[in-house]
PyMOL commands that place a pseudoatom at each C-alpha (Angstrom):
pseudoatom trace, name=CA, resn=ASP, resi=1, chain=A, elem=C, hetatm=0, pos=[-62.313, 23.923, 131.202]
pseudoatom trace, name=CA, resn=PRO, resi=2, chain=A, elem=C, hetatm=0, pos=[-64.015, 20.472, 131.157]
pseudoatom trace, name=CA, resn=LEU, resi=3, chain=A, elem=C, hetatm=0, pos=[-67.468, 22.085, 131.095]
pseudoatom trace, name=CA, resn=LEU, resi=4, chain=A, elem=C, hetatm=0, pos=[-66.728, 23.899, 127.843]
pseudoatom trace, name=CA, resn=GLN, resi=5, chain=A, elem=C, hetatm=0, pos=[-64.749, 21.189, 126.018]
pseudoatom trace, name=CA, resn=ASP, resi=6, chain=A, elem=C, hetatm=0, pos=[-67.807, 20.082, 123.980]
pseudoatom trace, name=CA, resn=LEU, resi=7, chain=A, elem=C, hetatm=0, pos=[-68.260, 23.532, 122.469]
pseudoatom trace, name=CA, resn=PRO, resi=8, chain=A, elem=C, hetatm=0, pos=[-66.978, 24.400, 118.980]
pseudoatom trace, name=CA, resn=PRO, resi=9, chain=A, elem=C, hetatm=0, pos=[-64.059, 26.826, 118.481]
pseudoatom trace, name=CA, resn=GLN, resi=10, chain=A, elem=C, hetatm=0, pos=[-66.354, 29.624, 117.181]
pseudoatom trace, name=CA, resn=VAL, resi=11, chain=A, elem=C, hetatm=0, pos=[-68.605, 29.400, 120.232]
pseudoatom trace, name=CA, resn=THR, resi=12, chain=A, elem=C, hetatm=0, pos=[-71.287, 32.044, 120.787]
pseudoatom trace, name=CA, resn=LEU, resi=13, chain=A, elem=C, hetatm=0, pos=[-72.123, 33.667, 124.102]
pseudoatom trace, name=CA, resn=GLU, resi=14, chain=A, elem=C, hetatm=0, pos=[-75.561, 32.035, 123.946]
pseudoatom trace, name=CA, resn=GLU, resi=15, chain=A, elem=C, hetatm=0, pos=[-73.979, 28.570, 123.703]
pseudoatom trace, name=CA, resn=VAL, resi=16, chain=A, elem=C, hetatm=0, pos=[-71.740, 29.250, 126.707]
pseudoatom trace, name=CA, resn=ASN, resi=17, chain=A, elem=C, hetatm=0, pos=[-74.696, 30.531, 128.740]
pseudoatom trace, name=CA, resn=SER, resi=18, chain=A, elem=C, hetatm=0, pos=[-76.762, 27.481, 127.739]
pseudoatom trace, name=CA, resn=MET, resi=19, chain=A, elem=C, hetatm=0, pos=[-74.035, 25.102, 128.881]
pseudoatom trace, name=CA, resn=ILE, resi=20, chain=A, elem=C, hetatm=0, pos=[-73.691, 26.919, 132.204]
pseudoatom trace, name=CA, resn=ALA, resi=21, chain=A, elem=C, hetatm=0, pos=[-77.475, 26.875, 132.749]
pseudoatom trace, name=CA, resn=LEU, resi=22, chain=A, elem=C, hetatm=0, pos=[-77.517, 23.168, 131.881]
pseudoatom trace, name=CA, resn=GLU, resi=23, chain=A, elem=C, hetatm=0, pos=[-74.744, 22.459, 134.358]
pseudoatom trace, name=CA, resn=HIS, resi=24, chain=A, elem=C, hetatm=0, pos=[-76.593, 24.334, 137.115]
pseudoatom trace, name=CA, resn=GLY, resi=25, chain=A, elem=C, hetatm=0, pos=[-79.909, 22.583, 136.421]
pseudoatom trace, name=CA, resn=GLN, resi=26, chain=A, elem=C, hetatm=0, pos=[-81.596, 25.720, 135.095]
pseudoatom trace, name=CA, resn=ALA, resi=27, chain=A, elem=C, hetatm=0, pos=[-81.937, 24.264, 131.604]
pseudoatom trace, name=CA, resn=MET, resi=28, chain=A, elem=C, hetatm=0, pos=[-82.619, 20.898, 129.991]
pseudoatom trace, name=CA, resn=VAL, resi=29, chain=A, elem=C, hetatm=0, pos=[-81.729, 19.120, 126.764]
pseudoatom trace, name=CA, resn=VAL, resi=30, chain=A, elem=C, hetatm=0, pos=[-84.555, 18.053, 124.473]
pseudoatom trace, name=CA, resn=TYR, resi=31, chain=A, elem=C, hetatm=0, pos=[-83.505, 15.729, 121.661]
pseudoatom trace, name=CA, resn=VAL, resi=32, chain=A, elem=C, hetatm=0, pos=[-85.362, 16.536, 118.433]
pseudoatom trace, name=CA, resn=ARG, resi=33, chain=A, elem=C, hetatm=0, pos=[-85.404, 13.737, 115.850]
pseudoatom trace, name=CA, resn=ARG, resi=34, chain=A, elem=C, hetatm=0, pos=[-85.816, 14.824, 112.250]
pseudoatom trace, name=CA, resn=ALA, resi=35, chain=A, elem=C, hetatm=0, pos=[-87.472, 12.750, 109.530]
pseudoatom trace, name=CA, resn=ASP, resi=36, chain=A, elem=C, hetatm=0, pos=[-84.010, 11.750, 108.224]
pseudoatom trace, name=CA, resn=ASP, resi=37, chain=A, elem=C, hetatm=0, pos=[-83.168, 10.311, 111.690]
pseudoatom trace, name=CA, resn=ILE, resi=38, chain=A, elem=C, hetatm=0, pos=[-80.730, 13.081, 112.576]
pseudoatom trace, name=CA, resn=VAL, resi=39, chain=A, elem=C, hetatm=0, pos=[-81.086, 13.962, 116.261]
pseudoatom trace, name=CA, resn=MET, resi=40, chain=A, elem=C, hetatm=0, pos=[-80.517, 17.557, 117.352]
pseudoatom trace, name=CA, resn=PRO, resi=41, chain=A, elem=C, hetatm=0, pos=[-79.716, 18.284, 121.026]
pseudoatom trace, name=CA, resn=ILE, resi=42, chain=A, elem=C, hetatm=0, pos=[-81.667, 21.446, 121.848]
pseudoatom trace, name=CA, resn=VAL, resi=43, chain=A, elem=C, hetatm=0, pos=[-81.056, 23.293, 125.130]
pseudoatom trace, name=CA, resn=VAL, resi=44, chain=A, elem=C, hetatm=0, pos=[-84.029, 25.163, 126.624]
pseudoatom trace, name=CA, resn=VAL, resi=45, chain=A, elem=C, hetatm=0, pos=[-84.812, 26.559, 130.070]
pseudoatom trace, name=CA, resn=GLN, resi=46, chain=A, elem=C, hetatm=0, pos=[-86.621, 24.237, 132.505]
pseudoatom trace, name=CA, resn=ASP, resi=47, chain=A, elem=C, hetatm=0, pos=[-89.982, 26.021, 132.170]
pseudoatom trace, name=CA, resn=ALA, resi=48, chain=A, elem=C, hetatm=0, pos=[-89.782, 26.493, 128.376]
pseudoatom trace, name=CA, resn=THR, resi=49, chain=A, elem=C, hetatm=0, pos=[-92.881, 26.636, 126.199]
pseudoatom trace, name=CA, resn=VAL, resi=50, chain=A, elem=C, hetatm=0, pos=[-93.424, 24.921, 122.858]
pseudoatom trace, name=CA, resn=LEU, resi=51, chain=A, elem=C, hetatm=0, pos=[-92.730, 28.250, 121.129]
pseudoatom trace, name=CA, resn=GLN, resi=52, chain=A, elem=C, hetatm=0, pos=[-89.404, 28.611, 122.960]
pseudoatom trace, name=CA, resn=LEU, resi=53, chain=A, elem=C, hetatm=0, pos=[-88.467, 25.086, 121.850]
pseudoatom trace, name=CA, resn=LYS, resi=54, chain=A, elem=C, hetatm=0, pos=[-89.309, 25.984, 118.235]
pseudoatom trace, name=CA, resn=GLU, resi=55, chain=A, elem=C, hetatm=0, pos=[-87.185, 29.145, 118.476]
pseudoatom trace, name=CA, resn=ALA, resi=56, chain=A, elem=C, hetatm=0, pos=[-84.294, 27.149, 119.958]
pseudoatom trace, name=CA, resn=ILE, resi=57, chain=A, elem=C, hetatm=0, pos=[-84.555, 24.617, 117.098]
pseudoatom trace, name=CA, resn=LYS, resi=58, chain=A, elem=C, hetatm=0, pos=[-84.392, 27.469, 114.587]
pseudoatom trace, name=CA, resn=ARG, resi=59, chain=A, elem=C, hetatm=0, pos=[-81.307, 28.989, 116.299]
pseudoatom trace, name=CA, resn=TYR, resi=60, chain=A, elem=C, hetatm=0, pos=[-79.605, 25.582, 116.391]
pseudoatom trace, name=CA, resn=VAL, resi=61, chain=A, elem=C, hetatm=0, pos=[-80.216, 24.899, 112.679]
pseudoatom trace, name=CA, resn=VAL, resi=62, chain=A, elem=C, hetatm=0, pos=[-79.257, 28.409, 111.529]
pseudoatom trace, name=CA, resn=LEU, resi=63, chain=A, elem=C, hetatm=0, pos=[-76.036, 28.318, 113.586]
pseudoatom trace, name=CA, resn=LYS, resi=64, chain=A, elem=C, hetatm=0, pos=[-75.172, 24.853, 112.290]
pseudoatom trace, name=CA, resn=GLN, resi=65, chain=A, elem=C, hetatm=0, pos=[-75.774, 25.992, 108.692]
pseudoatom trace, name=CA, resn=SER, resi=66, chain=A, elem=C, hetatm=0, pos=[-73.622, 29.096, 109.087]
pseudoatom trace, name=CA, resn=ARG, resi=67, chain=A, elem=C, hetatm=0, pos=[-70.759, 27.065, 110.576]
pseudoatom trace, name=CA, resn=ALA, resi=68, chain=A, elem=C, hetatm=0, pos=[-70.962, 24.657, 107.643]
pseudoatom trace, name=CA, resn=GLY, resi=69, chain=A, elem=C, hetatm=0, pos=[-70.928, 27.557, 105.166]
pseudoatom trace, name=CA, resn=ASP, resi=70, chain=A, elem=C, hetatm=0, pos=[-74.432, 26.671, 103.958]
pseudoatom trace, name=CA, resn=THR, resi=71, chain=A, elem=C, hetatm=0, pos=[-76.304, 29.706, 102.644]
pseudoatom trace, name=CA, resn=GLN, resi=72, chain=A, elem=C, hetatm=0, pos=[-79.600, 27.934, 101.948]
pseudoatom trace, name=CA, resn=HIS, resi=73, chain=A, elem=C, hetatm=0, pos=[-82.553, 29.819, 103.440]
pseudoatom trace, name=CA, resn=LEU, resi=74, chain=A, elem=C, hetatm=0, pos=[-85.198, 27.855, 105.311]
pseudoatom trace, name=CA, resn=SER, resi=75, chain=A, elem=C, hetatm=0, pos=[-88.762, 29.100, 105.597]
pseudoatom trace, name=CA, resn=TRP, resi=76, chain=A, elem=C, hetatm=0, pos=[-89.632, 28.383, 109.214]
pseudoatom trace, name=CA, resn=LYS, resi=77, chain=A, elem=C, hetatm=0, pos=[-93.195, 29.510, 108.612]
pseudoatom trace, name=CA, resn=TYR, resi=78, chain=A, elem=C, hetatm=0, pos=[-93.447, 26.751, 105.990]
pseudoatom trace, name=CA, resn=ILE, resi=79, chain=A, elem=C, hetatm=0, pos=[-91.794, 24.171, 108.276]
pseudoatom trace, name=CA, resn=TRP, resi=80, chain=A, elem=C, hetatm=0, pos=[-94.172, 24.823, 111.182]
pseudoatom trace, name=CA, resn=ARG, resi=81, chain=A, elem=C, hetatm=0, pos=[-97.177, 24.697, 108.815]
pseudoatom trace, name=CA, resn=ARG, resi=82, chain=A, elem=C, hetatm=0, pos=[-96.054, 21.324, 107.419]
pseudoatom trace, name=CA, resn=PHE, resi=83, chain=A, elem=C, hetatm=0, pos=[-94.721, 19.561, 110.526]
pseudoatom trace, name=CA, resn=TRP, resi=84, chain=A, elem=C, hetatm=0, pos=[-95.761, 18.931, 114.119]
pseudoatom trace, name=CA, resn=LEU, resi=85, chain=A, elem=C, hetatm=0, pos=[-93.468, 18.341, 117.021]
pseudoatom trace, name=CA, resn=TYR, resi=86, chain=A, elem=C, hetatm=0, pos=[-94.641, 15.053, 118.526]
pseudoatom trace, name=CA, resn=PHE, resi=87, chain=A, elem=C, hetatm=0, pos=[-94.023, 13.530, 121.948]
pseudoatom trace, name=CA, resn=ASP, resi=88, chain=A, elem=C, hetatm=0, pos=[-95.509, 10.468, 123.649]
pseudoatom trace, name=CA, resn=ASN, resi=89, chain=A, elem=C, hetatm=0, pos=[-98.438, 10.073, 121.217]
pseudoatom trace, name=CA, resn=GLN, resi=90, chain=A, elem=C, hetatm=0, pos=[-99.387, 13.747, 121.349]
pseudoatom trace, name=CA, resn=LYS, resi=91, chain=A, elem=C, hetatm=0, pos=[-98.817, 16.665, 118.993]
pseudoatom trace, name=CA, resn=LEU, resi=92, chain=A, elem=C, hetatm=0, pos=[-97.376, 19.806, 120.552]
pseudoatom trace, name=CA, resn=THR, resi=93, chain=A, elem=C, hetatm=0, pos=[-100.123, 22.044, 119.155]
pseudoatom trace, name=CA, resn=GLU, resi=94, chain=A, elem=C, hetatm=0, pos=[-100.218, 24.894, 121.679]
pseudoatom trace, name=CA, resn=ASP, resi=95, chain=A, elem=C, hetatm=0, pos=[-97.231, 27.247, 121.378]
pseudoatom trace, name=CA, resn=GLY, resi=96, chain=A, elem=C, hetatm=0, pos=[-97.900, 28.843, 124.766]
pseudoatom trace, name=CA, resn=LYS, resi=97, chain=A, elem=C, hetatm=0, pos=[-98.071, 25.568, 126.676]
pseudoatom trace, name=CA, resn=CYS, resi=98, chain=A, elem=C, hetatm=0, pos=[-95.098, 24.544, 128.841]
pseudoatom trace, name=CA, resn=LEU, resi=99, chain=A, elem=C, hetatm=0, pos=[-93.130, 21.494, 127.731]
pseudoatom trace, name=CA, resn=LYS, resi=100, chain=A, elem=C, hetatm=0, pos=[-93.571, 20.017, 131.218]
pseudoatom trace, name=CA, resn=GLU, resi=101, chain=A, elem=C, hetatm=0, pos=[-97.359, 20.030, 130.693]
pseudoatom trace, name=CA, resn=TYR, resi=102, chain=A, elem=C, hetatm=0, pos=[-96.772, 17.601, 127.831]
pseudoatom trace, name=CA, resn=GLY, resi=103, chain=A, elem=C, hetatm=0, pos=[-94.542, 15.502, 130.111]
pseudoatom trace, name=CA, resn=ILE, resi=104, chain=A, elem=C, hetatm=0, pos=[-91.301, 16.602, 128.441]
pseudoatom trace, name=CA, resn=ARG, resi=105, chain=A, elem=C, hetatm=0, pos=[-88.350, 16.524, 130.821]
pseudoatom trace, name=CA, resn=ASN, resi=106, chain=A, elem=C, hetatm=0, pos=[-84.555, 16.587, 130.503]
pseudoatom trace, name=CA, resn=LYS, resi=107, chain=A, elem=C, hetatm=0, pos=[-83.224, 14.219, 127.817]
pseudoatom trace, name=CA, resn=CYS, resi=108, chain=A, elem=C, hetatm=0, pos=[-86.673, 13.418, 126.376]
pseudoatom trace, name=CA, resn=GLU, resi=109, chain=A, elem=C, hetatm=0, pos=[-86.952, 12.917, 122.617]
pseudoatom trace, name=CA, resn=VAL, resi=110, chain=A, elem=C, hetatm=0, pos=[-89.394, 14.887, 120.476]
pseudoatom trace, name=CA, resn=THR, resi=111, chain=A, elem=C, hetatm=0, pos=[-90.017, 13.956, 116.837]
pseudoatom trace, name=CA, resn=PHE, resi=112, chain=A, elem=C, hetatm=0, pos=[-90.903, 15.957, 113.727]
pseudoatom trace, name=CA, resn=VAL, resi=113, chain=A, elem=C, hetatm=0, pos=[-93.987, 14.416, 112.082]
pseudoatom trace, name=CA, resn=LYS, resi=114, chain=A, elem=C, hetatm=0, pos=[-95.553, 15.550, 108.851]
pseudoatom trace, name=CA, resn=ARG, resi=115, chain=A, elem=C, hetatm=0, pos=[-98.979, 17.136, 109.202]
pseudoatom trace, name=CA, resn=LEU, resi=116, chain=A, elem=C, hetatm=0, pos=[-101.759, 15.501, 107.253]
pseudoatom trace, name=CA, resn=GLN, resi=117, chain=A, elem=C, hetatm=0, pos=[-103.332, 17.818, 104.718]
pseudoatom trace, name=CA, resn=SER, resi=118, chain=A, elem=C, hetatm=0, pos=[-106.967, 18.620, 105.482]
pseudoatom trace, name=CA, resn=LYS, resi=119, chain=A, elem=C, hetatm=0, pos=[-109.170, 19.016, 102.442]
for i in range(1, 119): cmd.bond("trace and resi %d" % i, "trace and resi %d" % (i + 1))
show_as sticks, trace
zoom trace
C-alpha cells in the first residue's frame, strides 16, 4: 500500500492509525528540531494541546530508542524542566493550550530551547 510504505517493518498500531489520520486530514505533522539539529516528525491530532505534543515526542523518542536497541532511560521530567518548546518567538508554556492558539499548523517547526536558570 503506498500510504504505508514509509512505515518501518515493526510498525505499531498507533503508527498506522497516525498515518491514516494524517492522510484524512484529522492529524498534522509538527517538526521538532533538537539542539543537535536533528528534526523529528511528530504526528498529532489537529486540535492537539502542548501536553499532547510533549507526549507524542516522548512516544516517538522511546519507540526510536527501542528499535535501535538503545536501553538508555531518559527522564522526561528533567527534560521538560530544562527545555522549552519554542515557536515563532514564543515559548509553549501552557500545557493545556491548543497548538493552533500558538499559530502552529501542519508542517510547522518547533524548536527545543534551553531554559535559563532563575536564581
